[in-house]
Structures are given as structure tokens and as C-alpha cells.
N, C-alpha and C positions, 0 to 999 in steps of 0.2 A: 329214759337215758339220764344217767347221773352226770353231774358236773365235775366228777373226779377225773383226774388224769390217768393215763395208762401208758405202758411201754411195751412195744412189740420187740421181737428179737433184734431187729435192726437198731433200734434206739438203745436197747440193753448193751449191745456190743459197742456202741458209740460212747457209752458212759463208763463201763467197767472193762478192764483189760482181759478178763478171763476168756479162754477159748477152749474148744474141744481138746482133751476130754474133761476139762474142769469147769466149763460153763454149765451150771447146774439148774438154771431156770430158763423157762421158755417164754414167759410173759409176766408182766407185773400189772395188776389191775387195781382199781380203787385207790389210787395214790392221792392222799389227802395232804398236800404240801409235804413237810418233813415230819408229819405226825404219825401216819400209819399207811400201810399198803398191804396188798396180798399178792404174793408170788405164786406162779403156777409152774409145776414141774410134772411133765408127763413121763412117768417112769417106764423105761423100755428095757427089754431083755438084752439088747445089743450094747449096753453100757459096759465099759471095760471092767469095772469093779465086780460085776456079777460072775466073771470067769473064775474068780477065786474066793468070792464071798457069797455064797458058798456053793461049790459044784453040787448040782442036784437039788439045792434048796436056796435059790437066790434071794438075798435080803440086802436092801440098801443099807450101807454102813451108817451108823448114827452120826459120825463126824461129817459125812457128806450132807446129811439132812440139816445139821447146824450150819454148815457152809452155805447151803442153799438159802437158809434164812438170812445169813449175813449178806449174800449177794442181793437178795430182795431189798434189804435195808439200804445197801449202797446205791442201788438204782433209785429208790425212793428219794434219798438225799440228792443224788445227781439230777433227777428231774426237778426237784424243788429249787435247786440252786443253779439250774441251767448249765450243767457241766458237760453236756455232750461234746465230744471231740476236743476235750481239754486235758487229756492225760491224768485223769482223776484216779488216785490210788487209795486203797483201804487196807488196813492191817489189823488183824485180831490182836487185842490186848488181854482179853480174858473171856472165859466162859463160866457162867455161874449156874448152879442148880439145874444142870441138864438132867432130864428124866425122859426115859423112853417107855412108851406105853403099848405100842403095837408094832408089828413088823410092817415094813414098807416093801412091797414086792413088785416085779414087773407087771404092768397093766394098771397099777394104781395111778391116780391123779392126786398129787400132793399139793395141798393148798397151804401156803406159808404166810401166816398172819404176823406182821411185825408192827410194833408200836415203839415210838421213841420215848424213852424215859428221861433222857437228858441229852441235849445237843446244842449246836450253834457254833461251837469252836472247833478245835481239832479232835477232841475226844468226845465220843458219843456213846450213850448207853441205850440198849434196846431190850425189849422183851419179845420173844418169838414163840409161836405155836404152830406146829405142823399137823395137819389133819388129812385124813383120807375118808371120804364119804361121811364127813361130820364126826368121825371118831378121832380122838387125840392120839397122835403117834409120837410126838416129841414136844417138849417145852424146855426153854432155856432162856436165861438172860445172857447177854454178851456185850462186851465193850470193844469198840474199834476206834482206831485213829484214822481220820479222814484227811488226806492230803490233797487239797485242791491246788491247781496251778497258781503260780504267783504272777 
């Protein structure tokens, strides 16, 4: 058993305000302070974006993969800074060098690895990698503004 923290769906919802249909992570594991974490997304056919993206060939939209990485990063920071139940908000400021390497489809388990590149104030920079069965599906850098309660 590792000494790293984790967040189940209850704690995730106590940290970030996202709810169905836009809560895109099911669990966050291996939280190492505000340094790194791994989000878990169980991709299911009943998600609303699959109705139109694409009928007969459902593929998880790339922007939702990046959003899931950002939600993972926000939960990581929220756990590290003890922000549960404190109206913590996160806003995208930029996405850099996004690359998509493989389709993500219903039945996949998406592992979202995020690492902090710069943080500690309001503006944080992260690097994210999304994998399915060890295969790289997406990678991107992203910048977010974190607003903790005053």
C-alpha cells in the first residue's frame, strides 16, 4: 500500500463543482501532494457526447479528454491544499501542444497522468498524458487559474 493520497467520487465532488454531464473523472489515485496524480475515467457508451460524436462510431472528443486531465489536476491541488467543501474554482487559461494519438471509445479505462510544472499561486501549469491500456491517447500542456476561497 502506497502512502500517496487518493480521491473517490465523493471527495472529487467536494473539491470541484463539476456535475453530470460534465464531471469527467471517476477517481484520482496516487496523489503526491501538488506534484502529480492519476485520474481514472471509465468511458461508457451512455455518456451524452457519444450520441453525436459519432453515431455508429463513438469516439470520446479530444477536448473532453483534456478537460478530464484538468479536472484531475484540480482535484490533486484541492487535496494537497485541503480545499474540500470550500467552493474551489478552476479556469482554463491555455492549452499547449495538444496531440491525439489514439481513439478513446466506450469500454476504455482512461488513465490521466498529470504533473505540475509550475504552481503555488493562482496560475498553475500542468503537463498531462492520457493512456488506455498503456497506449498514449493524448498529451497536452495546460495552464489554469485556481481560485481558492478567501
